[in-house]
Backbone bond lengths (Angstrom), bond angles and torsions (degrees), N, CA, C in turn:
res aa  C-N    CA-C-N  psi(-1)  N-CA   C-N-CA  omega(-1)  CA-C   N-CA-C  phi
1 M - - - 1.477 - - 1.521 108.70 -
2 P 1.337 118.02 128.62 1.467 120.38 -179.87 1.521 111.01 -60.95
3 T 1.331 115.39 158.29 1.459 119.96 177.88 1.519 110.17 -59.58
4 K 1.320 115.91 133.80 1.450 122.50 -179.57 1.521 109.61 -119.35
5 T 1.322 115.42 164.68 1.454 121.70 173.19 1.523 108.53 -107.32
6 I 1.331 115.94 124.43 1.457 122.36 -178.34 1.516 109.00 -109.42
7 V 1.323 115.84 135.21 1.463 122.26 172.52 1.526 108.34 -98.59
8 T 1.327 116.94 132.25 1.460 121.86 171.51 1.525 108.57 -126.19
9 V 1.323 116.02 153.43 1.463 120.59 176.84 1.523 108.87 -125.90
10 N 1.335 114.81 163.90 1.475 119.12 -174.91 1.523 109.31 45.64
11 S 1.325 114.59 51.40 1.469 120.97 -161.76 1.513 115.25 -73.94
12 N 1.343 118.29 -12.78 1.458 118.22 175.00 1.519 112.24 -93.27
13 G 1.344 117.32 8.47 1.453 120.97 170.54 1.516 111.00 -77.45
14 R 1.306 117.73 164.59 1.472 121.58 -172.19 1.526 112.29 -62.71
15 Q 1.321 117.80 -44.32 1.460 119.26 -177.04 1.521 111.84 -65.75
16 S 1.321 116.60 -53.44 1.463 119.86 -177.75 1.522 111.88 -64.31
17 A 1.325 116.90 -41.03 1.464 119.84 179.81 1.521 111.27 -61.63
18 S 1.331 116.95 -37.31 1.457 120.47 178.14 1.520 111.22 -61.58
19 L 1.332 117.05 -44.29 1.463 120.10 178.31 1.522 111.29 -67.06
20 I 1.320 117.77 -41.22 1.467 120.68 -178.10 1.519 110.33 -59.35
21 R 1.309 117.28 -44.38 1.471 120.24 -179.17 1.529 111.25 -59.97
22 V 1.325 116.69 -44.51 1.464 120.35 -177.73 1.523 111.05 -71.26
23 A 1.330 117.10 -45.48 1.464 120.37 -179.51 1.532 111.06 -61.42
24 S 1.329 116.64 -41.27 1.462 120.77 177.22 1.522 110.89 -60.88
25 A 1.324 116.04 -41.71 1.469 120.74 -176.63 1.521 112.42 -65.44
26 V 1.344 117.62 -31.79 1.467 119.73 -179.77 1.521 112.58 -93.92
27 G 1.338 117.14 4.53 1.450 120.60 172.40 1.506 116.23 91.88
28 W 1.334 117.66 10.35 1.465 119.63 175.94 1.525 109.45 -80.45
29 Q 1.313 116.33 151.06 1.454 121.98 178.01 1.528 109.59 -85.01
30 V 1.323 116.69 137.28 1.463 121.50 -178.32 1.523 109.57 -127.19
31 R 1.323 115.67 131.61 1.459 121.68 168.61 1.524 107.29 -105.12
32 A 1.307 116.15 110.29 1.462 122.03 -171.11 1.521 110.35 -106.54
33 Q 1.325 116.27 106.10 1.461 119.59 177.27 1.513 110.61 -76.20
34 M 1.323 116.25 134.52 1.459 123.17 172.87 1.524 107.94 -140.09
35 R 1.311 116.27 155.65 1.466 120.13 174.22 1.531 111.05 -78.26
36 D 1.327 116.36 -29.36 1.457 122.01 174.99 1.523 107.18 -163.13
37 K 1.328 116.45 175.71 1.466 120.61 -179.39 1.519 112.40 -103.01
38 N 1.315 116.48 21.19 1.457 119.69 -179.55 1.527 110.33 -74.40
39 G 1.332 115.89 138.98 1.455 120.77 174.92 1.519 113.17 107.36
40 I 1.328 115.03 158.08 1.466 121.87 -176.39 1.513 111.89 -63.82
41 V 1.345 117.33 -43.10 1.463 120.45 -177.16 1.520 110.37 -65.55
42 A 1.321 117.32 -44.65 1.461 120.38 178.99 1.528 111.05 -59.83
43 E 1.318 116.65 -42.09 1.463 120.26 179.16 1.526 110.61 -64.43
44 E 1.327 116.59 -42.69 1.470 120.51 179.53 1.521 111.25 -60.90
45 L 1.335 116.84 -49.60 1.460 120.54 -176.69 1.516 111.23 -65.22
46 S 1.312 117.31 -34.94 1.460 121.60 -179.35 1.520 112.16 -62.74
47 E 1.328 116.81 -26.64 1.461 121.43 -176.35 1.529 113.43 -93.67
48 L 1.351 117.67 -3.25 1.459 120.17 -179.03 1.526 110.88 -74.08
49 P 1.338 117.40 146.86 1.466 119.14 175.45 1.524 110.73 -66.60
50 N 1.317 116.32 150.83 1.467 124.00 175.78 1.528 113.46 70.93
51 V 1.331 118.00 9.23 1.464 121.63 -178.81 1.522 109.50 -112.37
52 T 1.329 116.02 126.15 1.465 122.40 173.85 1.515 108.20 -114.52
53 V 1.310 117.00 122.19 1.456 121.44 -179.15 1.524 109.65 -88.06
54 F 1.336 115.03 130.69 1.455 122.37 175.55 1.521 107.80 -110.82
55 I 1.321 116.42 112.01 1.469 120.85 178.72 1.528 108.64 -91.07
56 G 1.325 115.80 121.42 1.450 118.66 179.69 1.509 111.64 175.99
57 A 1.324 115.66 170.47 1.462 122.47 -177.53 1.523 110.13 -96.20
58 L 1.324 116.29 138.36 1.460 121.43 -179.30 1.522 112.28 -72.22
59 E 1.321 117.41 -10.72 1.462 121.10 176.41 1.529 112.70 -80.71
60 D 1.339 117.86 -7.06 1.467 123.41 -174.34 1.535 110.12 -95.23
61 P 1.339 119.37 108.68 1.468 121.50 -177.96 1.527 113.78 -59.55
62 K 1.333 117.82 -37.47 1.461 120.23 179.42 1.519 111.11 -66.01
63 F 1.341 115.52 -39.54 1.462 119.03 177.50 1.525 110.42 -62.66
64 L 1.331 117.25 -43.02 1.465 120.98 -179.53 1.527 111.38 -63.62
65 A 1.312 116.59 -41.52 1.460 119.70 179.54 1.529 110.63 -60.05
66 N 1.324 117.28 -41.42 1.458 121.73 178.99 1.525 111.33 -70.14
67 L 1.330 116.21 -36.64 1.464 121.07 -179.45 1.526 111.32 -62.12
68 F 1.328 117.42 -41.96 1.468 121.50 -175.00 1.526 113.69 -90.85
69 K 1.318 118.73 -12.29 1.466 121.84 -173.69 1.532 111.77 -56.21
70 N 1.334 116.83 124.09 1.471 124.91 176.72 1.523 114.04 64.99
71 A 1.335 118.27 12.07 1.466 120.82 172.72 1.522 108.86 -86.58
72 Q 1.324 116.48 159.74 1.461 120.97 -179.56 1.538 113.06 -110.56
73 L 1.325 116.87 -27.91 1.463 121.31 -171.66 1.522 109.66 -130.57
74 A 1.328 116.11 156.88 1.467 120.26 176.37 1.523 110.07 -149.55
75 F 1.332 115.59 136.06 1.459 122.13 170.53 1.525 106.81 -116.58
76 I 1.325 116.00 117.94 1.454 120.93 -170.62 1.524 110.02 -120.90
77 N 1.320 115.22 116.93 1.462 121.99 173.09 1.527 106.95 -123.05
78 T 1.323 115.74 99.89 1.462 120.00 -179.96 1.528 109.91 -77.14
79 T 1.321 115.64 164.00 1.464 120.63 179.38 1.526 108.76 -130.70
80 H 1.330 115.49 177.44 1.464 120.33 -178.52 1.529 112.70 -80.91
81 W 1.345 118.29 3.57 1.464 119.53 174.17 1.525 108.42 -66.25
82 G 1.296 118.71 121.00 1.448 122.19 179.12 1.530 111.20 75.87
83 D 1.332 116.25 -160.12 1.454 123.07 179.30 1.524 108.16 -85.74
84 E 1.325 116.99 97.95 1.465 120.60 -172.13 1.522 112.25 -62.95
85 V 1.316 117.84 -37.98 1.457 120.30 -179.72 1.529 110.63 -66.89
86 A 1.320 117.10 -46.28 1.470 120.48 179.91 1.526 110.59 -62.91
87 I 1.330 116.54 -42.96 1.461 119.98 179.12 1.523 110.46 -64.90
88 G 1.337 116.89 -42.76 1.460 120.55 179.33 1.514 112.41 -60.45
89 R 1.326 116.60 -40.77 1.464 120.19 178.06 1.525 111.33 -67.97
90 S 1.331 116.88 -40.39 1.468 120.29 179.70 1.523 111.13 -64.09
91 L 1.325 116.55 -40.49 1.458 120.30 177.73 1.531 110.91 -62.42
92 A 1.310 116.54 -44.23 1.464 120.18 179.43 1.521 111.30 -63.82
93 D 1.323 116.88 -42.39 1.465 120.22 178.59 1.523 111.17 -61.58
94 A 1.339 116.02 -44.15 1.462 119.79 -179.48 1.524 111.10 -65.19
95 A 1.333 116.51 -39.19 1.465 120.15 179.56 1.525 111.23 -65.93
96 K 1.327 116.29 -41.34 1.470 119.11 179.03 1.521 110.85 -64.88
97 K 1.322 116.11 -43.40 1.465 119.95 179.74 1.518 111.65 -62.12
98 A 1.352 116.09 -33.94 1.464 120.57 -179.14 1.524 112.38 -81.63
99 G 1.332 117.91 -8.04 1.464 120.65 179.00 1.518 114.67 80.18
100 I 1.318 117.46 31.34 1.464 120.70 178.46 1.528 109.44 -58.55
101 Q 1.334 116.12 131.29 1.459 121.92 -174.08 1.533 113.26 -83.88
102 H 1.323 117.36 -27.17 1.473 120.59 179.96 1.515 107.60 -151.48
103 Y 1.321 115.17 119.51 1.461 123.58 -174.23 1.523 107.25 -116.32
104 I 1.328 117.22 111.31 1.459 120.81 178.15 1.521 107.92 -101.47
105 F 1.332 115.05 120.97 1.462 121.05 -178.07 1.516 109.27 -113.41
106 S 1.325 116.24 129.41 1.461 121.76 178.07 1.528 108.30 -83.87
107 S 1.317 115.52 106.52 1.451 121.80 -172.72 1.526 110.29 -112.86
108 M 1.331 115.88 179.91 1.459 123.44 173.56 1.522 107.82 -151.40
109 P 1.338 118.51 162.54 1.464 120.27 -174.18 1.528 113.15 -81.49
110 D 1.322 114.31 159.72 1.460 123.02 167.07 1.525 106.18 -107.63
111 H 1.325 116.85 100.07 1.460 120.41 -173.92 1.522 113.13 -63.17
112 S 1.322 117.70 -24.66 1.462 119.95 -175.23 1.524 112.87 -66.39
113 I 1.334 118.65 -17.97 1.462 119.43 -179.66 1.519 111.95 -79.35
114 Y 1.344 117.03 -14.65 1.454 120.77 -177.56 1.521 113.39 -96.29
115 N 1.309 116.81 -27.36 1.466 120.34 -173.80 1.522 107.78 -154.18
116 E 1.331 116.89 126.48 1.461 119.91 -176.84 1.522 112.65 -65.38
117 N 1.326 117.13 -17.06 1.467 120.75 179.26 1.526 112.63 -90.56
118 W 1.319 116.80 -7.79 1.453 120.02 179.45 1.523 109.23 -94.05
119 K 1.324 114.85 127.59 1.464 119.28 176.68 1.527 110.38 -80.27
120 A 1.323 115.52 142.97 1.458 119.38 172.57 1.521 109.52 -69.91
121 L 1.326 117.24 138.84 1.454 121.79 172.21 1.530 106.70 -84.21
122 P 1.330 118.95 113.61 1.470 120.92 -167.42 1.525 114.99 -52.78
123 M 1.319 118.11 -44.21 1.460 119.65 -176.48 1.525 111.79 -71.61
124 W 1.322 116.85 -25.44 1.459 120.08 176.33 1.523 111.07 -81.55
125 A 1.317 116.91 -40.12 1.455 121.01 -177.97 1.521 111.67 -60.78
126 Q 1.336 117.01 -33.35 1.462 119.65 176.82 1.526 111.39 -62.28
127 K 1.319 116.12 -40.90 1.462 119.86 178.55 1.532 110.50 -65.06
128 Y 1.313 115.92 -39.49 1.459 119.27 179.65 1.529 110.98 -65.37
129 T 1.330 117.44 -35.52 1.456 121.40 175.45 1.528 110.63 -61.65
130 V 1.324 116.29 -43.57 1.467 120.16 177.35 1.523 110.63 -64.57
131 E 1.333 116.99 -41.44 1.469 120.88 177.74 1.525 110.64 -55.27
132 N 1.309 117.05 -46.94 1.463 120.02 -179.68 1.528 111.73 -62.93
133 Y 1.324 116.47 -36.60 1.464 119.46 177.67 1.531 110.39 -64.40
134 I 1.324 117.14 -43.03 1.465 121.16 179.00 1.523 110.21 -59.68
135 R 1.315 116.78 -41.06 1.470 120.63 177.29 1.533 110.60 -62.55
136 Q 1.320 116.27 -41.01 1.464 120.84 -175.41 1.523 112.74 -66.73
137 I 1.332 117.58 -34.29 1.474 119.01 -175.25 1.519 112.54 -88.63
138 G 1.329 117.50 -3.83 1.453 120.02 171.60 1.511 116.71 83.32
139 L 1.315 118.35 23.42 1.465 120.19 173.33 1.533 109.89 -69.20
140 P 1.344 119.00 138.80 1.468 120.03 171.03 1.528 108.92 -70.73
141 A 1.316 116.48 106.58 1.465 119.86 -166.39 1.517 111.92 -135.95
142 T 1.328 113.97 157.31 1.455 123.34 167.31 1.517 106.67 -128.88
143 F 1.327 116.52 144.71 1.458 121.58 -179.14 1.523 108.95 -115.89
144 V 1.323 116.94 123.18 1.459 120.95 177.86 1.526 108.94 -105.40
145 Y 1.307 114.54 137.86 1.461 122.19 177.93 1.522 106.97 -115.53
146 C 1.331 117.11 112.99 1.460 121.22 -175.08 1.526 111.48 -89.44
147 G 1.338 115.26 137.02 1.452 120.69 174.78 1.523 111.07 -71.55
148 I 1.319 115.66 -172.64 1.458 121.54 -179.00 1.525 109.51 -69.14
149 Y 1.315 116.22 131.98 1.462 120.30 179.33 1.535 110.39 -71.28
150 H 1.316 116.72 132.53 1.467 119.19 164.61 1.527 109.39 -54.76
151 N 1.338 114.58 -36.88 1.462 121.27 -173.11 1.520 113.90 -68.84
152 N 1.344 117.44 -6.50 1.459 119.65 176.90 1.523 113.13 -69.25
153 F 1.327 116.78 -24.90 1.457 119.37 -174.11 1.525 111.08 -70.18
154 T 1.311 115.31 140.18 1.459 122.54 178.47 1.518 108.65 -158.07
155 S 1.315 117.07 153.28 1.463 119.17 173.16 1.529 111.24 -91.25
156 L 1.345 116.74 -1.88 1.454 119.38 173.91 1.533 109.96 -67.85
157 N 1.308 116.33 163.85 1.455 121.40 -169.29 1.532 112.02 -83.49
158 Y 1.358 115.13 55.47 1.454 120.43 179.08 1.526 109.78 -103.49
159 P 1.332 118.26 153.16 1.466 119.62 -176.63 1.525 113.78 -75.48
160 L 1.307 115.83 156.01 1.463 128.53 168.91 1.519 115.70 79.30
161 F 1.342 119.14 -49.33 1.461 119.37 -177.26 1.528 111.97 -118.10
162 R 1.315 116.43 31.44 1.452 119.50 177.50 1.523 110.46 -77.24
163 M 1.326 116.88 124.83 1.465 122.98 167.52 1.521 105.77 -93.02
164 E 1.310 116.59 95.24 1.458 120.69 -172.54 1.527 110.87 -78.16
165 L 1.312 115.64 120.11 1.462 121.49 -179.85 1.521 110.15 -73.90
166 Q 1.336 115.69 130.61 1.455 121.85 179.75 1.532 110.60 -98.05
167 D 1.315 115.31 166.18 1.472 119.89 -178.51 1.518 112.48 -61.30
168 D 1.341 117.29 -28.57 1.470 119.96 -178.64 1.527 112.92 -88.35
169 G 1.346 117.34 6.49 1.459 120.80 178.23 1.512 114.24 91.45
170 S 1.313 118.36 -4.36 1.457 121.46 177.31 1.527 110.23 -84.00
171 F 1.324 116.17 177.08 1.454 122.04 179.51 1.520 110.57 -126.94
172 V 1.328 115.92 152.15 1.460 122.94 173.04 1.521 108.02 -127.93
173 W 1.341 114.88 128.02 1.467 120.23 172.61 1.517 108.09 -107.29
174 R 1.316 115.54 119.01 1.466 121.75 178.82 1.524 108.47 -108.21
175 A 1.351 116.80 125.62 1.457 121.71 -179.19 1.523 109.28 -157.23
176 P 1.329 118.02 163.29 1.460 120.39 -176.91 1.524 114.98 -85.96
177 F 1.331 118.25 -1.30 1.456 121.24 -175.39 1.524 112.04 -71.95
178 H 1.337 116.12 145.00 1.463 120.14 175.31 1.528 108.82 -62.78
179 P 1.315 118.41 135.22 1.471 119.73 -173.90 1.514 114.61 -67.41
180 D 1.342 118.36 -17.72 1.461 120.64 -174.50 1.526 113.57 -114.60
181 I 1.319 118.09 8.39 1.464 121.09 178.43 1.526 109.08 -104.23
182 P 1.334 117.87 124.64 1.477 120.15 -176.41 1.522 112.72 -66.09
183 L 1.319 113.80 148.03 1.457 123.24 173.30 1.529 108.29 -123.33
184 P 1.334 118.26 153.64 1.470 120.57 179.91 1.527 111.41 -86.29
185 W 1.346 116.77 140.09 1.459 121.50 -174.78 1.526 111.21 -133.12
186 L 1.337 116.03 152.28 1.452 121.82 169.66 1.522 109.33 -157.72
187 D 1.317 115.46 158.34 1.461 121.36 173.05 1.521 106.88 -94.25
188 A 1.329 116.85 104.92 1.461 120.97 -171.58 1.523 112.20 -59.58
189 E 1.313 117.50 -45.16 1.458 120.22 -175.53 1.523 111.77 -68.46
190 H 1.316 117.16 -36.74 1.455 121.62 -173.98 1.525 112.64 -85.28
191 D 1.343 118.25 -34.24 1.460 120.55 -163.39 1.524 116.46 -117.21
192 V 1.318 119.14 -19.28 1.461 119.04 179.36 1.531 110.44 -64.84
193 G 1.316 116.67 -45.72 1.457 120.45 -176.36 1.516 114.40 -57.55
194 P 1.357 119.05 -54.46 1.465 118.97 179.87 1.520 113.42 -60.30
195 A 1.349 117.16 -37.90 1.462 120.19 -179.66 1.522 111.22 -66.65
196 V 1.325 117.51 -45.62 1.462 121.10 -179.20 1.526 110.70 -66.07
197 L 1.331 117.42 -38.93 1.460 120.49 177.51 1.523 110.60 -59.28
198 Q 1.334 116.53 -40.64 1.462 120.24 179.34 1.527 111.16 -67.59
199 I 1.325 117.77 -37.00 1.465 120.19 176.08 1.521 110.21 -61.46
200 F 1.319 117.13 -41.10 1.463 120.42 176.15 1.527 110.60 -60.45
201 K 1.317 116.60 -43.56 1.461 120.14 -177.88 1.527 111.49 -63.84
202 E 1.327 116.33 -35.79 1.463 120.36 -175.92 1.516 112.92 -84.30
203 G 1.328 117.92 -19.99 1.454 121.11 175.87 1.514 113.62 90.58
204 P 1.329 117.06 164.37 1.461 121.37 -171.03 1.514 114.92 -71.48
205 R 1.342 119.07 -14.88 1.461 120.57 -177.69 1.529 113.72 -104.32
206 K 1.307 117.82 11.45 1.462 121.85 -174.79 1.526 113.07 -59.64
207 W 1.316 118.48 -47.14 1.462 121.53 -165.89 1.516 111.51 -80.61
208 G 1.337 115.06 93.02 1.456 121.30 175.64 1.517 113.36 69.29
209 G 1.333 118.05 16.74 1.446 120.16 -179.52 1.512 114.13 70.53
210 K 1.317 117.63 12.03 1.458 120.82 -176.80 1.523 111.02 -76.16
211 R 1.315 114.85 150.31 1.450 120.07 173.58 1.526 108.14 -82.13
212 N 1.313 116.03 126.84 1.465 121.33 -179.93 1.532 112.29 51.92
213 P 1.324 117.68 64.66 1.471 120.51 -175.71 1.525 112.57 -74.90
214 S 1.331 115.13 163.95 1.466 122.38 173.99 1.520 108.94 -111.63
215 V 1.320 116.57 140.19 1.459 122.51 -177.33 1.518 108.80 -129.14
216 A 1.324 117.08 125.91 1.462 121.26 175.03 1.520 109.05 -82.27
217 L 1.316 116.74 129.34 1.463 121.45 175.54 1.520 108.55 -107.58
218 A 1.311 115.45 96.54 1.464 122.44 175.04 1.518 106.33 -152.39
219 F 1.320 116.80 127.05 1.456 120.74 -173.70 1.516 113.07 -100.79
220 S 1.320 116.65 -5.21 1.464 120.77 173.53 1.516 108.57 -153.02
221 E 1.330 115.46 152.42 1.454 122.49 172.76 1.523 107.04 -120.41
222 L 1.317 116.68 111.50 1.453 122.53 -174.22 1.514 109.99 -129.59
223 T 1.319 116.73 140.40 1.451 120.62 171.34 1.524 109.20 -73.78
224 P 1.324 117.80 161.18 1.470 118.17 174.11 1.525 112.94 -55.35
225 K 1.330 118.04 -36.04 1.463 120.29 176.11 1.528 110.57 -59.95
226 E 1.340 116.27 -44.27 1.463 120.06 -178.56 1.522 111.36 -69.59
227 V 1.311 117.35 -34.50 1.463 120.36 175.69 1.521 110.29 -61.56
228 C 1.322 116.52 -46.09 1.463 119.70 179.90 1.523 111.43 -64.87
229 R 1.323 116.26 -36.27 1.467 119.22 177.41 1.525 110.56 -64.34
230 A 1.343 116.49 -42.21 1.462 120.25 178.75 1.523 111.03 -65.09
231 F 1.333 117.24 -41.48 1.464 120.31 176.97 1.519 110.76 -62.47
232 A 1.330 116.69 -41.20 1.453 119.91 -179.53 1.531 111.12 -61.68
233 K 1.328 116.53 -42.62 1.461 119.99 178.51 1.522 111.05 -65.87
234 G 1.334 115.82 -42.27 1.451 119.40 -177.68 1.509 113.56 -68.12
235 L 1.335 117.15 -37.73 1.461 121.51 -175.84 1.516 113.21 -92.09
236 G 1.332 117.00 -18.97 1.454 119.14 -173.55 1.516 112.29 68.42
237 R 1.344 116.01 34.08 1.461 122.05 -178.75 1.525 109.20 -138.42
238 R 1.313 115.81 155.52 1.446 120.33 174.79 1.525 109.95 -68.60
239 V 1.338 116.23 139.32 1.456 122.13 178.75 1.528 107.94 -133.31
240 K 1.322 116.02 129.11 1.468 121.12 -177.42 1.518 109.61 -118.03
241 Y 1.331 116.79 136.08 1.464 121.23 174.42 1.520 109.57 -99.72
242 N 1.329 115.16 129.78 1.457 122.21 -179.63 1.517 107.43 -122.27
243 R 1.329 117.14 105.74 1.457 119.40 178.48 1.526 109.67 -77.52
244 G 1.311 115.71 124.47 1.450 119.71 -179.08 1.508 110.64 -172.69
245 P 1.321 117.14 178.33 1.470 121.07 -179.30 1.523 111.89 -62.29
246 I 1.322 115.50 155.85 1.460 120.90 176.57 1.520 109.19 -70.75
247 E 1.308 116.04 127.73 1.461 121.42 177.51 1.525 109.25 -97.56
248 I 1.315 116.67 127.67 1.466 121.66 177.84 1.522 107.30 -113.14
249 A 1.320 115.52 101.21 1.459 121.09 -174.08 1.524 112.92 -107.95
250 V 1.330 116.68 0.70 1.463 121.11 177.98 1.521 107.98 -130.23
251 P 1.324 118.34 158.15 1.473 119.61 178.35 1.529 110.79 -62.59
252 V 1.332 116.14 133.17 1.463 121.60 175.71 1.528 107.78 -133.65
253 P 1.333 118.27 152.50 1.469 120.25 177.35 1.527 110.74 -59.04
254 A 1.323 115.69 149.89 1.464 119.89 -178.65 1.523 111.66 -58.15
255 G 1.334 117.35 -38.41 1.456 120.34 179.83 1.516 112.55 -62.54
256 Y 1.340 116.53 -38.67 1.465 119.72 178.88 1.518 110.66 -70.88
257 R 1.319 117.34 -35.66 1.466 120.74 177.14 1.537 110.11 -61.34
258 H 1.329 116.73 -44.66 1.465 120.35 178.07 1.520 111.16 -63.61
259 H 1.320 115.80 -37.89 1.462 120.58 177.96 1.529 110.73 -62.12
260 L 1.326 116.56 -45.63 1.461 120.38 -179.98 1.525 111.52 -64.67
261 Q 1.325 117.18 -37.24 1.463 120.11 177.96 1.524 111.03 -63.22
262 A 1.336 116.97 -42.73 1.460 120.31 178.23 1.523 110.94 -67.57
263 L 1.336 116.79 -39.29 1.461 120.94 178.91 1.523 110.74 -62.12
264 E 1.328 116.45 -42.83 1.463 120.33 -179.44 1.521 111.29 -59.59
265 D 1.338 116.53 -37.41 1.450 119.83 179.69 1.522 111.90 -78.55
266 T 1.339 117.33 -52.27 1.461 120.86 -171.54 1.525 112.39 -72.83
267 L 1.317 116.98 -50.09 1.468 119.57 -178.83 1.517 112.58 -88.38
268 G 1.344 117.04 -23.91 1.453 121.16 -179.28 1.516 112.54 -89.15
269 R 1.307 117.22 -77.01 1.463 120.43 -175.95 1.529 112.63 -59.81
270 Q 1.355 116.03 -41.18 1.463 119.01 -173.90 1.527 113.64 -98.38
271 S 1.319 117.00 -6.06 1.473 121.84 176.84 1.523 112.34 51.63
272 A 1.324 117.27 39.88 1.464 120.59 175.42 1.524 109.35 -63.34
273 P 1.334 118.67 147.84 1.466 120.34 178.64 1.520 111.03 -62.91
274 Y 1.298 115.98 135.71 1.467 122.79 -172.79 1.523 111.91 -54.44
275 F 1.325 117.14 -49.21 1.454 121.48 -178.31 1.530 113.12 -86.46
276 G 1.322 117.33 0.16 1.453 119.93 -168.38 1.522 109.16 85.87
277 P 1.330 118.77 161.01 1.473 121.28 -172.45 1.516 114.55 -66.11
278 E 1.325 119.64 -23.39 1.458 120.08 -174.56 1.526 113.07 -74.35
279 L 1.323 117.54 -35.48 1.467 120.61 -176.63 1.518 113.68 -103.00
280 E 1.331 117.28 -8.51 1.457 119.36 -171.96 1.520 113.12 -69.20
281 K 1.324 116.89 -37.56 1.462 120.48 -174.99 1.527 111.12 -68.33
282 N 1.327 115.81 125.96 1.469 122.42 177.49 1.524 112.96 53.59
283 C 1.341 116.37 36.10 1.463 118.93 -174.51 1.525 112.40 -64.94
284 T 1.325 117.58 -30.33 1.465 118.01 -177.98 1.523 112.58 -71.82
285 E 1.315 118.01 -22.46 1.460 119.97 -179.54 1.524 111.07 -63.21
286 Q 1.332 116.92 -41.06 1.461 120.02 177.96 1.523 111.28 -61.44
287 A 1.325 115.29 -46.45 1.458 119.08 -177.52 1.524 111.57 -63.75
288 L 1.314 117.12 -41.55 1.458 120.72 -178.02 1.526 112.38 -69.51
289 E 1.333 117.16 -25.60 1.461 119.50 172.71 1.521 110.91 -65.38
290 L 1.321 115.69 -30.25 1.458 120.85 -178.06 1.522 112.90 -83.76
291 W 1.334 116.63 -36.31 1.469 120.20 -169.56 1.523 109.17 -158.83
292 E 1.330 116.20 113.57 1.460 120.95 -177.92 1.524 113.01 -95.33
293 G 1.329 117.43 -10.21 1.467 119.47 -174.53 1.508 113.32 -93.36
294 Y 1.310 117.46 36.97 1.465 121.26 -173.95 1.532 111.81 -70.65
295 R 1.323 115.39 160.31 1.463 122.45 176.31 1.525 108.28 -98.66
296 D 1.336 116.70 118.56 1.467 118.42 -178.93 1.527 110.14 -81.26
297 I 1.315 115.70 172.68 1.457 119.68 -170.58 1.531 112.24 -73.37
298 E 1.323 117.64 -27.75 1.470 118.95 175.23 1.521 110.56 -66.70
299 E 1.329 116.67 -44.16 1.463 119.92 177.24 1.523 110.57 -63.15
300 Y 1.339 116.75 -40.79 1.453 119.81 177.25 1.520 110.78 -58.91
301 A 1.331 116.92 -46.88 1.461 120.58 -178.08 1.530 111.02 -62.60
302 R 1.314 116.35 -36.77 1.466 120.62 -177.10 1.527 112.36 -78.34
303 E 1.338 116.85 -43.80 1.453 120.75 -169.01 1.531 114.52 -99.19
304 V 1.329 117.29 -30.88 1.467 119.88 -169.03 1.525 112.51 -112.62
305 F 1.316 117.78 -44.37 1.454 121.17 -175.92 1.529 112.76 -53.03
306 P 1.331 119.64 -47.23 1.470 118.45 178.30 1.529 113.26 -62.80
307 V 1.328 116.98 -33.92 1.462 120.54 179.56 1.526 110.08 -67.47
308 E 1.334 116.38 -44.24 1.461 119.75 179.03 1.528 111.03 -65.35
309 E 1.320 116.48 -38.59 1.455 120.53 178.12 1.529 110.93 -64.18
310 S 1.327 116.06 -41.75 1.463 119.99 178.49 1.529 110.83 -63.34
311 A 1.346 116.21 -39.07 1.464 120.03 178.39 1.524 111.49 -63.68
312 N 1.337 116.20 -24.41 1.468 120.80 177.17 1.527 112.45 -87.66
313 G 1.339 116.24 7.62 1.453 120.44 175.94 1.510 115.41 88.03
314 L 1.337 117.74 12.28 1.462 121.68 -178.87 1.522 110.48 -92.99
315 T 1.328 116.83 154.17 1.473 120.57 -172.59 1.522 113.15 -128.17
316 W 1.343 118.87 8.53 1.465 119.39 -174.85 1.526 112.54 -60.32
317 M 1.343 117.30 -29.86 1.467 120.54 -177.04 1.529 112.32 -68.65
318 E 1.330 117.63 -13.42 1.456 121.03 178.66 1.520 112.38 -85.60
319 E 1.320 116.84 -4.60 1.466 121.02 -175.07 1.514 113.33 -95.67
320 G 1.350 117.23 2.08 1.457 119.55 175.39 1.510 112.35 87.45
321 E 1.334 115.72 178.10 1.448 123.14 -176.09 1.521 111.28 -90.38
322 T 1.338 115.03 157.46 1.454 120.73 171.24 1.519 108.86 -95.22
323 E 1.299 117.27 165.83 1.465 120.90 -175.79 1.525 111.71 -81.93
324 Q 1.341 115.65 148.35 1.463 124.43 170.91 1.534 112.43 49.70
325 P 1.323 117.70 70.80 1.454 119.09 177.15 1.517 111.12 -59.52
326 E 1.325 116.35 138.77 1.458 120.54 -179.34 1.521 108.23 -158.36
327 V 1.335 114.93 167.47 1.451 120.38 175.59 1.515 108.49 -107.23
328 E 1.314 115.76 138.19 1.452 121.54 176.70 1.518 108.81 -125.58
329 L 1.324 115.71 159.46 1.452 120.81 177.27 1.505 109.95 -120.49
330 D 1.312 115.28 144.97 1.453 121.43 177.72 1.517 106.87 -143.70
331 F 1.316 117.54 119.11 1.457 121.25 -174.94 1.508 111.90 -102.00
332 Q 1.304 118.06 34.41 1.453 120.75 173.33 1.517 109.24 -62.82
333 G 1.314 117.02 138.14 1.450 120.39 -176.41 1.514 110.10 79.31
334 S 1.300 117.08 178.83 1.455 120.92 -179.64 1.509 109.54 -150.01
335 C 1.329 115.16 159.55 1.465 121.74 178.17 1.516 109.04 -131.54
């Protein structure tokens, strides 16, 4: 495939940064939109070969026109900064006007369309609204649905994926998910880029000949019990899963709070399929067709999690391992 020019937005985020690194390495040209160059990731990407950073706001139509001009491909992962639906529509309009040949949009499901008892997760439903708009205007597109990031885990006091460090050196993960129902997982930094690059190579009609197909990106399906077991092996420490309500102990935006409340009900109490029923079945098979060199969660826990924790100023990894790593269950609380 001849060298192409790819447009990315919110380029210092995990998904876009993963693609930029891979595309740069194989010699493709990348136009990486950022709001500014602040931060380690932005500085790193700015110095990569074949990468041109475009500083500007996605709300600016003139900026978008310049961003997409004479490009052939685009990978778009919108965020909750600003009006995500309006920005998503503007990006799609600009890409269509510029003649983008393949537009990959990182979407998520709206669970409420499948079951009247399932609440929509607000931050996901916005992406699904944008997805439908992209379909309506006729862009040649593929939609990727990313599983849960390994990289979400932290021992900092954040909700949902906190690995809470205990006095004895072990960890506790508290979440509303059923301990025995699998969830889809991927390492966003390591695996999104190679998978998306392969989708570009194969073209927008690859998957079953469908127009504007959807692809689940998840390289493993693990229950919370299995996740804790993998973390325990990787860290050499005891890890306990505690199924219970989401605890919000730090200030969070109101929109994220509403999202977590809906998630606790739809994915927690009701155990709705993460991707929705259409993409959930055999979701890892699609991802593995795209990229077999994925990083599993045990490797992440062993090789990456301590590094990320250290970068956040934490020092628990310097205190050594605890004896006999194992997974435990604790059903305090209910979902």
